[in-house]
C-alpha positions in Angstrom: -0.2 0.0 0.6 1.3 3.4 -1.0 1.6 6.2 1.6 0.4 9.7 0.8 2.0 12.8 2.4 0.2 15.4 2.8 1.7 18.3 2.1 -0.1 22.4 3.4 0.3 25.0 -0.1 1.8 28.7 2.6 -0.3 31.6 3.4 -1.0 34.0 0.9 1.8 36.8 1.2 1.0 39.2 3.8 -1.7 36.9 5.3 -1.9 37.9 9.4 -0.7 35.1 11.7 -3.1 32.1 12.2 -4.5 32.4 15.2 -5.3 30.8 18.3 -8.0 30.9 21.8 -4.5 28.9 23.7 -2.1 31.4 24.1 1.2 29.2 24.6 3.6 30.5 27.5 7.7 28.8 27.4 9.2 27.8 31.1 12.8 26.4 31.7 13.1 25.0 34.6 16.2 24.2 36.5 16.8 21.9 39.3 19.8 22.7 41.0 20.2 20.0 43.6 19.3 17.1 40.3 22.2 15.9 39.9 23.7 15.8 44.0 20.2 14.0 43.5 21.6 11.9 40.3 25.2 11.3 42.0 24.4 10.1 45.2 22.1 7.3 43.4 24.5 6.4 41.2 26.9 5.8 44.5 24.5 3.7 46.7 24.1 1.5 43.0 27.6 0.7 42.8 27.5 0.1 46.9 25.1 -2.5 46.4 26.9 -3.9 42.9 23.9 -3.9 41.3 24.7 -3.5 37.4 28.4 -2.6 37.8 29.8 -4.5 34.5 33.2 -4.3 35.5 35.5 -5.0 37.3 38.9 -3.3 37.8 41.9 -4.9 39.2 44.9 -2.9 41.1 47.3 -4.1 43.9 45.9 -7.9 43.7 42.0 -6.6 44.8 39.3 -5.7 43.1 37.0 -2.7 43.3 33.7 -3.2 41.1 32.2 -0.6 38.8 29.5 0.4 35.9 31.6 1.4 33.1 29.7 4.7 31.9 30.2 5.6 34.8 34.3 5.7 35.3 33.7 6.3 31.6 32.0 9.7 32.0 34.6 10.2 35.2 37.7 9.7 33.5 39.2 10.2 30.0 41.7 7.3 29.8 39.2 5.2 31.3 36.4 6.2 28.2 39.1 6.0 25.7 39.4 2.3 27.1 36.0 1.8 26.7 35.1 3.1 23.4 37.8 3.6 22.4 38.2 -0.6 20.4 40.5 -1.8 22.8 40.2 -5.3 24.3 39.0 -3.9 27.9 35.7 -2.4 26.0 34.4 -6.3 26.0 36.6 -7.7 28.7 34.5 -8.3 32.5 38.0 -7.7 33.9 40.3 -5.2 34.1 44.0 -5.5 35.6 46.1 -2.0 36.1 49.0 -3.2 37.1 50.8 0.4 37.6 48.3 1.9 40.5 47.8 0.1 44.4 44.8 -0.7 45.5 44.3 1.6 48.3 45.0 4.8 45.2 42.3 3.2 43.4 39.8 2.5 45.7 40.0 5.9 46.4 40.3 7.1 43.0 36.6 5.3 42.0 35.3 6.4 45.0 35.5 10.4 43.9 34.5 9.3 40.9 31.1 8.1 42.4 31.5 10.4 44.6 33.4 13.5 44.4 35.2 13.7 47.7 38.8 12.6 48.5 40.9 12.3 51.3 44.8 14.0 50.3 47.5 13.5 53.4 51.2 14.4 52.9 51.7 10.2 52.5 49.0 9.7 50.0 49.8 13.2 47.6 52.3 12.6 45.6 50.8 8.8 44.8 47.2 10.1 44.6 48.3 13.2 41.6 50.3 10.4 39.9 48.0 8.1 39.5 45.2 11.0 39.4 46.9 12.5 36.0 47.6 8.2 34.3 43.4 8.3 35.0 43.4 11.7 33.8 40.6 12.6 36.7 42.2 16.5 36.8 40.1 18.2 39.5 41.8 15.7 42.1 45.6 16.1 40.3 44.8 20.1 40.9 43.5 19.1 44.6 46.5 17.8 45.2 48.9 19.8 43.9 47.8 22.7 45.5 48.6 20.3 49.0 51.8 20.0 47.6 52.1 23.5 46.7 50.5 24.5 50.3 53.2 22.1 51.5 56.4 23.2 50.8 58.5 23.9 53.3 63.0 23.6 53.2 63.6 20.3 54.0 60.8 19.2 51.2 61.3 21.5 48.6 63.7 19.7 46.2 61.9 16.6 47.0 58.9 17.9 44.9 60.3 20.5 42.9 62.3 16.9 41.5 58.5 15.0 41.6 56.9 17.6 39.7 59.9 17.4 37.2 59.6 14.0 36.7 55.8 14.2 36.3 55.7 17.0 34.5 53.3 18.5 36.8 54.1 22.3 35.8 52.4 24.7 37.8 53.9 22.5 40.8 57.4 22.3 39.7 57.3 26.7 39.2 55.7 26.5 42.5 58.4 24.3 44.3 61.2 26.5 42.3 60.2 29.6 42.9 59.6 28.5 47.1 63.9 27.5 46.3 64.7 30.4 44.8 62.7 31.9 47.6 64.5 30.5 50.5 67.6 29.6 49.2 69.8 30.0 52.1 67.4 27.7 54.1 66.8 25.5 51.7 71.0 24.3 51.0 71.0 24.0 54.7 69.2 20.5 54.7 70.4 17.0 54.4 67.9 16.7 50.8 70.1 19.6 49.3 72.6 17.5 50.1 71.2 14.4 47.8 70.5 16.6 44.3 71.8 15.9 40.9 75.0 17.6 39.8 71.8 19.0 36.7 69.5 19.9 39.2 72.2 21.2 41.3 73.9 23.3 38.3 70.5 25.1 37.3 69.2 26.7 41.2 73.0 27.7 40.9 72.4 29.5 38.1 69.5 31.0 38.9 69.3 35.1 38.8 66.6 34.9 41.5 68.2 33.6 44.6 67.4 35.7 47.3 71.0 36.1 49.1 72.2 38.1 51.1 75.6 37.7 49.4 76.7 35.6 46.7 79.4 34.0 49.4 76.1 32.3 50.1 75.8 30.5 46.6 79.6 29.5 46.5 79.3 28.2 50.4 76.0 25.7 49.4 78.1 24.9 46.1 81.6 23.7 48.4 78.5 22.0 50.8 77.3 20.2 47.9 80.9 19.4 46.7 82.0 18.2 50.4 78.9 15.5 50.7 81.0 13.1 48.3 83.7 14.7 47.1 85.9 11.7 45.6 83.2 12.1 43.6 82.6 15.2 43.2 85.5 17.2 43.2 85.5 16.7 39.1 82.6 19.1 38.0 84.0 21.5 41.1 84.9 24.0 37.4 80.5 23.1 35.7 79.4 24.1 39.3 81.5 26.7 40.5 80.6 28.8 36.4 77.6 28.9 38.5 78.9 31.0 41.0 79.8 35.3 40.4 83.6 34.8 42.0 84.5 38.1 41.2 81.5 39.0 43.4 83.2 37.8 46.7 85.7 39.3 48.7 89.0 37.9 48.5 89.5 36.9 52.1 86.6 35.1 52.3 87.9 33.1 49.8 91.1 32.7 50.0 89.7 31.4 53.9 86.9 28.9 51.9 90.5 27.5 50.2 92.4 27.6 53.0 90.3 25.1 54.9 90.0 22.8 52.3 90.4 18.8 52.7 91.0 17.3 50.2 94.0 17.9 47.8 92.7 17.2 44.4 90.0 19.8 45.7 92.4 22.3 46.6 94.8 22.8 43.8 91.7 22.7 41.3 90.7 25.8 43.9 93.7 27.7 43.4 93.5 27.7 40.0 90.2 29.1 39.8 91.3 31.6 42.9 94.3 32.8 40.8 92.6 33.1 36.9 90.0 35.7 39.3 93.5 37.8 40.7 95.0 37.1 36.6 91.1 38.8 35.7 92.4 35.8 32.8 88.6 34.8 32.5 89.9 31.3 31.2 87.8 29.3 33.6 85.8 31.4 35.8 83.4 34.2 33.4 85.2 38.0 34.7 82.3 40.1 34.2 79.7 39.2 36.2 76.4 41.1 37.7 75.3 40.8 41.0 71.8 38.8 40.7 68.2 40.7 40.1 67.4 39.6 44.7 70.8 40.3 45.9 70.9 43.8 44.7 70.6 46.2 47.6 68.2 49.2 47.7 69.0 52.1 49.2 65.7 54.0 50.6 65.6 58.1 52.0 62.2 58.5 53.6 60.9 61.9 55.2 63.4 65.2 55.8 62.0 68.6 55.9 62.6 72.3 55.0 62.1 75.0 56.1 60.5 77.8 54.6 60.5 81.6 55.1 56.4 82.8 55.6 57.8 86.1 56.5 60.7 88.4 57.4 61.0 87.2 60.9 59.2 84.2 60.5 60.6 80.7 59.4 58.3 77.3 59.4 59.4 73.6 59.1 57.7 71.9 57.0 57.9 68.2 57.0 58.1 65.7 54.3 56.0 62.8 53.4 57.9 61.4 50.0 60.7 58.0 50.0 63.0 57.9 47.1 64.5 54.4 46.8 68.8 54.6 44.6 68.6 51.7 42.4 72.3 50.1 42.9 72.1 48.5 39.3 71.6 51.1 37.9 72.0 53.5 39.5 69.4 55.6 39.5 66.1 57.3 42.0 62.9 56.8 41.7 59.6 57.8 43.9 57.6 54.9 45.6 55.2 54.8 47.9 54.6 57.9 49.7 54.3 58.0 54.1 50.3 58.3 55.4 52.7 61.2 57.2 55.6 63.4 57.1 57.8 63.5 59.9 61.6 63.8 60.6 64.2 62.7 63.3 62.1 58.8 63.7 63.7 55.5 64.0 64.0 53.6 60.9 64.7 50.2 60.8 64.7 46.9 58.7 63.0 43.7 59.4 61.7 41.1 58.1 61.7 42.2 54.7 60.1 45.5 55.9 61.0 49.0 56.4 59.5 50.5 59.7 59.4 54.1 60.4 58.1 54.9 63.8 57.6 57.8 66.1 59.5 61.2 64.9 58.4 64.7 65.5 55.9 66.1 63.2 55.1 70.2 64.1 56.7 70.5 67.2 54.9 67.6 68.1 56.4 64.3 69.1 54.8 61.0 67.7 53.8 57.5 69.0 52.7 56.7 66.3 54.4 54.8 63.1 53.9 52.4 59.8 56.3 49.7 57.4 56.4 49.9 54.2 56.5 46.7 51.8 58.8 47.4 49.0 57.4 44.3 47.2 54.1 45.4 46.6 54.6 49.8 47.6 52.7 50.0 50.3 52.4 51.5 53.5 50.0 49.9 56.6 50.0 52.0 59.8 51.2 49.4 62.5 50.7 50.1 67.2 51.6 52.8 68.2 54.3 54.0 70.9 53.6 54.0 74.8 55.7 56.5 74.5 56.1 59.1 72.4 59.1 60.3 71.5 62.1 61.2 68.5 65.9 61.0 67.8 65.8 57.7 69.7 67.5 53.8 68.3 65.2 52.1 67.0 67.0 48.3 66.1 65.6 45.2 64.8 66.7 41.7 66.7 65.9 38.4 66.2 62.3 39.0 64.7 61.3 42.4 66.4 62.0 45.9 66.9 64.0 47.6 70.0 62.8 51.5 70.6 65.1 53.0 72.7 65.0 56.4 74.8 65.8 59.9 73.2 64.1 63.0 73.5 60.3 62.7 75.2 59.0 65.3 75.5 61.2 67.6 77.3 62.6 65.0 79.0 65.3 62.3 77.7 64.3 58.8 78.1 65.6 56.3 79.9 63.2 53.8 79.2 63.4 50.9 76.2 60.4 49.4 74.1 60.0 46.2 72.4 57.7 45.6 69.4 56.3 42.1 68.5 55.1 42.4 64.7 53.4 40.0 64.8 50.8 40.8 67.4 51.5 44.1 66.3 52.0 44.8 70.2 54.2 47.5 72.0 55.3 46.5 75.4 57.9 49.1 77.3 60.8 48.2 79.1 64.0 49.6 81.0 67.3 51.7 79.9 69.6 54.1 80.2 69.5 57.6 79.0 70.1 58.4 75.9 69.6 60.1 72.3 70.9 60.3 69.7 70.9 56.5 69.1 72.5 54.1 66.4 72.1 50.6 66.7 74.3 48.3 65.4 74.5 43.8 65.9 77.3 41.6 65.4 77.1 38.1 65.3 73.3 38.8 66.2 74.2 40.5 68.6 72.6 44.2 69.9 75.0 46.7 70.8 74.1 49.5 71.6 75.9 53.3 71.3 75.1 56.7 71.8 75.5 60.7 73.8 74.7 59.4 77.4 72.8 62.3 79.9 74.3 62.4 82.9 
């Protein structure tokens, strides 16, 4: 029997659209909890082992699951079960490279979106999740390891990230090593790194150091761990150290203390090369590393302005200027919140503290701190006693304010500032003004003019 299909002719041009006695409204409804409920139901089916159609064997143990759910949660399983591979029809699939406990956690994550990461399992989870292409677990795992970075483990995490091509974790570990170089190189882990990793670290422009001698000392410590095997690399390694920036007396002292004759001969040849300025063994023309370059700050001050023929006024400055000792340039940076003269100034934890001083004949107790990285001043707690022309010294994580002018008298007190608690506490001291403090060998030495 032939089928007949009727086709309605189009309405004549210009005819009004057909009307209907019913008004049609479209409403789209989105249930936010539906996806979570669906996942919960799939998880319940998994726990009850209903409709499971595949068994995953790992580490000698078997986990039953659903191919569709595994494929939806892992690109690895999706390729395995839909790409025409033998596993597509196999009931039992064996994965030898992943431990049973790790595989169980990852399959549980596919069904629940929940996983527990610890210091003990983080690296295994990241490696397995990266293999199975469960990207959420890779992301949270690498974030976890980033937060766990410490001088004792930074190099191990760096090598782990490098071996498994985890770019974000590799960069985070590298930056941590550069920023905490002086602490990292004192750990036992540093002594075990291979030569190529050591060379890559030492050649970096971004090592945060006080002097190039720290880099030299780290290199010699690594060589000294196994002198017999490592002394052959001395020229390659010391080529990464900017030796012309090291005072000759320090270099001579280190060479004199070297106990290995062969290594000492090699170091002497390098020393002669530097002294003769031949540059055949090590580079002669080097610049300080970026993070070792020093800056000089000129903060506040005042000038006297003539108001009338008989009157002068002292105008205080809030402005701050910075001199880059490498570029030989001055530039203006963020000004202080308050202009002041004769304050106490000190550096603690890479930040500049300016406290007290005088403004318009008023002695101040307040203070502020400058962060060079952020180019920003922030107010801190006021001292217990307002003072000017006093000493301010950083020592063992705290600031100490000494003496100075307190009103019309010379103060004899000492105040200690805790930057964590943002708090000043009062102590006792001698009567001094116009102070200077120095810290040789970690000791605080106070000097100044004493009031009789």
